[in-house]
Each structure stands twice: as structure tokens, then as C-alpha cells.
C-alpha positions as CSV (number, residue, x, y, z in Angstrom):
1,X,-15.1,-32.2,178.5
2,X,-13.3,-32.5,175.1
3,X,-10.5,-34.3,173.2
4,X,-7.4,-32.8,172.1
5,X,-5.2,-34.5,169.5
6,X,-1.4,-33.5,169.7
7,X,1.1,-34.7,167.0
8,X,4.6,-34.3,167.9
9,X,6.3,-34.2,164.3
10,X,10.0,-33.3,164.4
11,X,12.9,-31.7,166.3
12,X,15.5,-29.6,164.2
13,X,19.1,-28.8,165.3
14,X,18.4,-29.6,169.0
15,X,21.0,-28.6,171.6
16,X,23.6,-31.7,171.7
17,X,23.6,-32.8,175.6
18,X,25.9,-36.2,175.1
19,X,29.9,-35.6,174.7
20,X,30.7,-38.4,172.4
21,X,27.1,-38.8,170.4
22,X,24.0,-36.9,169.2
23,X,21.0,-37.1,171.6
24,X,18.7,-39.8,172.5
25,X,15.8,-37.6,172.6
26,X,12.1,-38.2,173.4
27,X,9.0,-36.0,174.5
28,X,7.0,-35.5,177.7
29,X,3.6,-33.9,176.8
30,X,1.2,-33.3,179.7
31,X,-1.2,-30.5,181.2
32,X,-1.0,-28.5,184.5
33,X,-1.8,-31.3,186.7
34,X,0.1,-34.0,184.9
35,X,-2.6,-36.4,185.4
36,X,-2.3,-37.2,181.7
37,X,1.4,-37.3,180.8
38,X,2.3,-39.2,177.9
39,X,5.6,-39.9,176.4
40,X,6.8,-40.5,172.8
41,X,9.2,-43.2,171.4
42,X,13.0,-42.3,171.9
43,X,14.8,-41.6,169.0
44,X,18.5,-43.0,169.2
45,X,21.7,-40.5,168.1
46,X,19.9,-38.0,166.2
47,X,19.7,-33.8,167.1
48,X,17.0,-33.9,164.3
49,X,14.8,-36.2,165.5
50,X,11.4,-37.6,163.8
51,X,9.0,-38.7,166.0
52,X,5.5,-38.4,163.8
53,X,3.7,-39.7,166.9
54,X,0.0,-38.7,167.8
55,X,-1.4,-38.3,171.5
56,X,-5.0,-37.9,172.6
57,X,-6.1,-36.4,175.5
58,X,-9.4,-36.3,177.2
59,X,-9.0,-32.7,177.8
60,X,-10.9,-30.8,180.6
61,X,-11.9,-27.4,180.7
62,X,-9.7,-25.3,183.2
63,X,-6.4,-27.1,182.2
64,X,-5.3,-24.1,180.0
65,X,-1.4,-25.0,179.3
66,X,0.0,-27.9,177.4
67,X,3.2,-28.4,178.6
68,X,6.2,-30.6,175.9
69,X,9.4,-31.0,177.3
70,X,11.9,-32.7,175.0
71,X,14.6,-34.8,176.8
72,X,18.0,-36.6,176.5
73,X,17.6,-40.2,177.7
74,X,20.9,-41.1,179.4
75,X,21.7,-44.3,181.3
76,X,22.3,-42.2,185.0
77,X,19.8,-39.2,184.5
78,X,18.0,-37.7,181.4
79,X,18.6,-34.3,180.4
80,X,16.2,-31.7,179.5
81,X,17.0,-30.2,175.9
82,X,13.9,-27.6,175.7
83,X,10.3,-27.2,176.4
84,X,7.5,-24.9,174.9
85,X,4.2,-24.2,177.1
86,X,1.2,-23.5,175.3
87,X,-1.8,-21.8,176.2
88,X,-5.2,-23.2,174.9
89,X,-7.3,-20.7,176.5
90,X,-8.0,-19.4,172.8
91,X,-9.2,-22.9,171.8
92,X,-12.3,-22.9,174.0
93,X,-13.7,-20.3,172.6
94,X,-13.7,-22.0,169.1
């Protein structure tokens, strides 16, 4: 088992989900099994949020994909702005 350090720096030109204001954006980060899900702070009223947050995962081999989802926080239901899936398989061989 190894450790994976992830730094979420910023989002640029995020698609605006709110009608009357900019996004209240946050990030969820997790592996395939979602057992180590972590969440960033929420940056209010910005389509170009700067998180500059570090996350540490006790990475288990066999979990080959890191998921990063960006959401707009709303009072009723949070809306997904976008996502990326990163294949970590090549890291195992280094």
C-alpha cells in the first residue's frame, strides 16, 4: 500500500450553473470504491475558484482510477459542473 498526495489548485472558466450569480464550487475526490472520498472547501461566487488544497490518500493497489468531480453548492441540490477520471496504472510501474 502506498500514499498518494493530490493537490487541487484551481478551476478555470467553469460553466456557470447558477442563474443570478457565479458558482459556489467545491471538489470531491475519490477512488473506484469511494471508501476514501474527500471534499474541498467551497469557494463562494466564482467561476475561477482557487482551492490550493492538499489531500492525502492511503492508496491501495488495485484502485486504478482517481475520480475528481466539481460541484456547484446550492441550497436545494448541488449540481455537477464537470469531472475527470485519471488512470493511475502507470504510477504503479514507477
